[in-house]
C-alpha positions as CSV (number, residue, x, y, z in Angstrom):
1,M,0.9,-25.2,9.8
2,A,-0.6,-24.5,6.4
3,A,-0.1,-21.0,5.2
4,A,-1.1,-18.9,2.2
5,T,1.0,-15.9,1.3
6,H,0.0,-12.4,0.1
7,R,2.8,-10.2,-1.0
8,T,3.0,-6.5,-1.5
9,S,5.9,-4.1,-2.4
10,I,7.6,-6.8,-4.5
11,K,10.7,-6.3,-6.6
12,I,12.1,-8.9,-8.9
13,Y,15.9,-9.1,-9.4
14,E,17.3,-11.1,-12.2
15,D,20.7,-10.5,-13.7
16,R,20.3,-6.7,-13.5
17,D,17.3,-4.6,-12.5
18,E,16.3,-1.3,-14.0
19,E,18.3,0.5,-11.4
20,G,21.5,-1.3,-12.4
21,G,21.7,-3.3,-9.2
22,T,21.6,-7.0,-8.3
23,V,21.0,-8.9,-5.1
24,T,24.4,-9.8,-3.6
25,Y,24.6,-12.8,-1.3
26,L,27.3,-12.7,1.3
27,P,27.8,-16.0,3.0
28,Y,29.6,-15.7,6.4
29,D,32.2,-18.3,5.3
30,G,32.8,-17.6,1.6
31,E,32.9,-15.3,-1.4
32,S,29.9,-13.1,-2.2
33,Y,27.9,-13.7,-5.4
34,S,25.0,-12.3,-7.4
35,L,21.7,-14.0,-6.9
36,P,18.4,-13.8,-8.8
37,A,15.6,-13.2,-6.3
38,I,12.2,-11.7,-5.4
39,Y,12.4,-9.1,-2.7
40,D,9.3,-8.4,-0.7
41,A,9.5,-5.4,1.6
42,Q,6.3,-6.2,3.5
43,H,5.4,-9.8,4.1
44,F,1.9,-11.0,5.1
45,A,1.0,-14.6,5.7
46,L,-2.4,-16.2,6.4
47,D,-2.5,-19.1,8.8
48,A,-5.1,-21.3,7.1
49,E,-5.7,-23.5,10.1
50,L,-6.5,-20.5,12.4
51,G,-7.8,-18.2,9.8
52,V,-5.8,-15.2,11.1
53,T,-3.4,-12.9,9.2
54,V,0.1,-12.8,10.5
55,S,2.1,-9.8,9.3
56,S,5.8,-8.9,9.6
57,T,7.7,-5.7,9.0
58,N,10.7,-7.8,8.2
59,P,11.3,-8.1,4.4
60,V,11.8,-11.5,2.8
61,L,13.7,-12.7,-0.2
62,G,12.3,-15.5,-2.4
63,V,15.1,-17.6,-4.1
64,Q,15.5,-20.9,-6.0
65,R,17.6,-23.2,-3.8
66,S,19.6,-24.3,-6.8
67,D,20.9,-20.6,-7.1
68,L,22.3,-20.8,-3.6
69,Q,25.8,-22.3,-3.1
70,R,24.5,-23.9,0.0
71,D,21.4,-23.4,2.3
72,S,21.4,-20.1,4.1
73,V,22.3,-19.8,7.7
74,Q,21.7,-17.0,10.2
75,D,25.2,-15.4,9.9
76,D,24.8,-14.8,6.1
77,Q,23.9,-11.4,4.7
78,V,22.2,-10.1,1.6
79,K,22.7,-6.7,-0.1
80,V,19.6,-5.5,-1.9
81,R,19.2,-2.2,-3.9
82,V,16.1,-0.5,-2.6
83,N,15.0,2.9,-3.9
84,G,18.4,3.5,-5.4
85,Q,20.3,2.6,-2.2
86,D,22.2,-0.5,-1.3
87,V,20.7,-2.0,1.9
88,L,22.4,-4.7,3.9
89,Y,20.3,-7.3,5.6
90,N,21.1,-10.3,7.9
91,V,19.4,-13.6,7.1
92,V,17.4,-14.4,10.3
93,D,15.5,-17.5,9.0
94,F,15.6,-19.9,6.1
95,K,12.3,-21.6,5.1
96,P,12.4,-24.2,2.3
97,D,9.1,-24.4,0.5
98,G,9.1,-28.1,0.0
99,Q,9.7,-27.7,-3.7
100,A,12.7,-26.0,-5.3
101,G,12.5,-22.6,-3.6
102,A,13.0,-21.0,-0.2
103,T,12.1,-17.8,1.6
104,L,14.8,-16.0,3.5
105,E,13.5,-13.8,6.3
106,L,15.7,-10.7,6.6
107,R,16.4,-8.0,9.2
108,R,18.3,-4.8,8.5
109,A,21.9,-5.1,9.5
């Protein structure tokens, strides 16, 4: 299925964001680590084949696969600083983009 993506409410996390936070990746089987990522609170996708918009209230996290210690699995978690508060999310889906990146679909823990 071909898909084009439109993103809103995007926040980019590099080493430190302006609020002093980072995205922390918490693998279920290892030590946590900081991760540069693009957080998108509201994710919209367009199915190019059907011409319909599919929206989700689940946020997503865009990452470079080389920044992950291994590919994500559903028992992993991510801590993101949103509006000055640390928010813990479960990884519910891992979608490689066919290049060097991946999208992690998140659900609040």
